[in-house]
C-alpha positions in Angstrom: 112.3 107.5 162.0 111.0 108.6 158.6 109.9 106.3 155.8 112.7 107.6 153.7 115.4 106.7 156.3 113.9 103.2 156.6 113.9 102.6 152.9 117.1 104.5 151.9 119.6 104.5 154.7 122.2 102.4 152.9 121.9 103.7 149.4 123.3 107.1 150.3 126.7 105.6 151.2 126.6 102.9 148.5 125.6 105.4 145.8 128.8 107.3 146.0 130.5 104.3 144.3 127.8 103.6 141.7 128.1 104.5 138.0 126.2 107.3 136.3 122.8 107.4 134.5 120.8 104.2 134.5 123.1 102.5 136.9 120.6 101.3 139.6 121.3 100.2 143.1 118.4 98.4 144.8 117.9 98.3 148.5 115.6 95.6 149.9 113.1 97.1 152.2 110.5 94.6 153.2 109.9 91.0 154.0 106.2 91.3 153.1 105.1 88.6 150.7 103.1 89.9 147.7 100.5 87.8 146.1 101.4 84.2 145.1 102.5 83.7 141.5 100.3 81.6 139.3 101.9 78.9 137.2 102.8 80.1 133.7 100.9 78.4 130.8 102.5 77.7 127.5 103.5 80.9 125.8 101.6 81.5 122.5 103.4 82.7 119.5 103.4 86.4 119.0 104.2 88.6 116.0 107.7 90.1 116.1 108.6 93.8 116.0 112.2 94.8 115.3 113.5 97.6 117.6 116.3 99.9 116.5 118.5 100.2 119.6 121.1 102.9 119.6 122.7 105.3 122.2 119.5 107.4 122.3 117.5 104.4 123.6 119.8 104.3 126.7 119.6 100.5 126.7 123.0 99.9 128.2 122.3 96.3 129.2 122.0 95.5 125.4 124.5 98.0 123.9 127.3 97.7 126.5 126.7 94.4 128.4 130.2 94.4 130.0 129.8 97.8 131.6 129.4 98.6 135.3 125.9 99.8 134.5 124.9 96.4 133.0 126.3 94.7 136.0 124.1 96.7 138.3 121.1 95.4 136.4 122.3 91.9 136.8 122.5 92.6 140.6 119.0 94.0 140.5 117.8 90.9 138.6 119.4 88.6 141.1 117.6 90.3 144.1 114.2 90.3 142.4 114.6 86.8 141.2 114.7 85.7 144.9 111.2 86.9 145.3 110.1 85.4 142.0 111.5 82.0 142.8 109.7 82.0 146.2 106.4 82.6 144.3 106.0 86.1 145.8 106.6 88.4 142.8 105.5 88.4 139.2 103.7 91.7 138.5 106.1 94.5 139.2 105.1 98.2 138.9 108.0 100.5 138.1 107.3 104.1 139.0 108.9 107.2 140.4 107.9 110.2 142.4 108.2 112.7 139.5 108.7 112.9 135.8 112.3 112.8 134.7 113.5 110.4 137.4 114.4 107.8 134.7 111.8 105.0 135.5 111.3 104.1 131.8 115.1 103.7 131.2 115.3 101.5 134.3 112.3 99.4 133.1 113.7 98.8 129.6 117.1 97.7 130.9 115.5 95.5 133.6 113.2 93.9 131.1 116.2 93.0 129.0 118.1 91.6 131.9 115.1 89.6 133.3 114.5 87.9 129.9 118.0 86.3 130.1 118.3 86.1 126.3 114.9 84.4 126.0 115.2 82.0 128.9 112.4 83.9 130.8 109.2 85.3 129.3 108.9 89.0 130.1 106.0 91.3 129.3 106.3 95.1 129.5 102.9 96.8 129.8 103.0 100.5 128.8 100.5 101.8 131.3 101.6 105.5 131.2 98.6 106.5 129.0 99.4 110.2 129.4 102.9 110.0 128.0 103.6 106.9 126.0 107.2 106.9 124.8 108.3 103.3 124.3 107.6 103.2 120.5 109.5 106.4 119.9 112.4 105.3 122.2 112.8 101.9 120.4 111.7 103.3 117.0 108.8 100.9 116.7 105.7 101.4 114.7 102.5 102.2 116.6 99.8 99.5 117.2 96.7 99.1 119.3 97.3 98.2 123.0 96.2 98.7 126.5 93.8 101.5 125.9 91.8 99.5 123.4 91.6 96.5 125.8 90.4 98.7 128.6 87.7 100.3 126.4 86.4 97.0 125.0 86.7 94.0 127.3 85.9 91.7 124.5 89.4 92.4 123.0 92.0 90.0 124.3 95.2 91.7 125.4 97.1 88.8 123.9 96.1 89.9 120.4 98.0 93.2 120.9 101.2 91.8 122.3 104.4 91.7 120.2 107.8 90.2 120.8 110.4 92.9 120.6 113.7 91.8 119.0 116.6 91.8 119.5 115.8 92.5 123.2 113.9 89.3 123.7 110.9 90.5 125.7 107.3 91.3 124.8 105.3 94.6 124.7 101.7 95.6 125.2 101.9 99.2 124.2 99.7 102.1 125.5 97.7 102.2 122.3 95.8 105.1 120.8 95.7 108.2 123.1 92.4 109.0 124.8 91.1 112.0 126.7 90.3 109.9 129.8 93.4 107.8 130.6 93.0 108.1 134.4 89.4 106.8 134.2 90.4 103.9 132.0 92.9 102.7 134.6 90.3 102.7 137.3 87.9 100.4 135.5 87.5 96.6 136.3 88.9 95.8 132.9 92.4 96.5 134.1 92.3 93.6 136.6 91.0 91.3 133.8 93.8 92.4 131.5 96.5 91.7 134.1 95.0 88.3 135.0 95.0 87.3 131.4 98.6 88.2 130.6 100.0 87.0 134.0 99.0 83.4 133.1 101.3 83.6 130.1 104.5 85.2 131.3 107.1 84.7 134.0 107.4 88.5 134.6 105.0 91.3 134.0 106.6 94.8 134.3 104.2 97.7 134.4 105.5 101.1 133.2 103.6 103.6 135.4 103.2 107.3 135.4 104.9 109.2 138.2 103.1 109.0 141.5 102.9 112.6 142.8 101.3 114.4 139.9 98.7 111.7 139.1 96.5 109.1 140.7 97.2 106.5 137.9 100.1 104.9 139.7 98.0 104.3 142.8 95.3 102.5 140.7 98.0 100.4 139.0 99.8 99.7 142.3 96.7 98.0 143.6 96.9 95.3 140.9 100.7 94.7 141.2 102.5 92.3 143.6 105.0 95.0 144.5 106.5 98.3 143.2 110.0 99.4 142.4 110.7 103.0 143.1 113.1 105.0 140.9 114.6 108.3 142.2 117.2 110.5 140.7 120.2 111.4 142.8 120.5 115.1 143.5 117.2 115.9 141.8 114.2 114.1 143.3 113.1 116.1 146.4 113.0 114.3 149.7 109.4 115.5 150.2 108.3 113.9 146.9 109.9 110.6 147.9 108.3 110.7 151.3 104.9 111.4 149.7 105.3 108.6 147.2 106.1 106.1 150.0 103.0 107.3 152.0 100.8 106.9 148.9 102.0 103.5 147.9 102.6 102.0 151.3 106.0 100.9 152.5 105.3 97.2 152.7 104.6 96.9 148.9 107.7 98.8 147.8 110.2 96.1 147.1 113.1 98.4 146.6 114.6 101.8 145.5 116.7 102.4 142.5 119.1 105.3 142.9 119.5 106.7 139.4 121.9 109.3 138.0 125.0 108.7 140.1 128.0 110.3 138.5 130.5 107.9 136.9 133.5 110.0 138.1 132.6 108.9 141.7 133.3 105.3 140.8 136.5 104.0 142.4 139.5 103.8 140.0 140.2 100.1 140.6 136.5 99.2 139.8 136.5 101.3 136.6 139.8 99.8 135.5 138.4 96.3 135.8 135.3 97.0 133.8 137.2 98.9 131.1 139.5 95.8 130.6 142.6 97.2 132.2 145.5 94.9 133.1 144.9 92.4 135.9 147.2 91.6 138.8 147.4 88.2 140.5 143.9 86.6 140.5 141.8 89.7 141.1 
């Protein structure tokens, strides 16, 4: 039986009823326990950056919280929170086999959902040093970030973290582009950065480059408790998914998000409920 069948045998049937872009469906794949979560110290105060969130940001959890898409992120949060509450999961790598699968969209919505309107402290680390896009997506100004911390281990990553409002989570951006991003992610400084920030946050979400074209995701995966794999329905080749699972290892992939399911495939009764249609009896 292939890795892909082990990980994905239910999502094919369930996905037919899932909404379209950014509507994730997670499939639990392993009972393996990632590294234990350290107790969170008191969160220091961070400067605030104001994001401009519109339709182009594709942050449906914030812009359309009553939609079927937002509810899928609540479901994803619920499943991941089980691992977090058991002390098995804090540092979560979010990646995909190929570019264009939608991993960054999933990450932004998941970070917003996990923050629970500020009840939980969530840090997003932009570790895709080849193609940093979060500042542009959220219309934030640029500031120093992960690259500078990896180049100079005397710089505390906490000094480059900002709280992003109105989303309620924190961001350590990629920082200034460099010619050697892959080498930077393979230095011992990465482990020190993650240890430092993990002590201050409930969740650390790592935005990773895609797995197949680069080795960066594998280096990042070694420092995470688990990985969440994002694939795009009807687009990501099966061979690329299989290769990604082989490279990351099945036991450390906590789930698969099936992205890009067409909304028209959603059952009429479900769409009517979310769109505020009339209710009958106590449904």
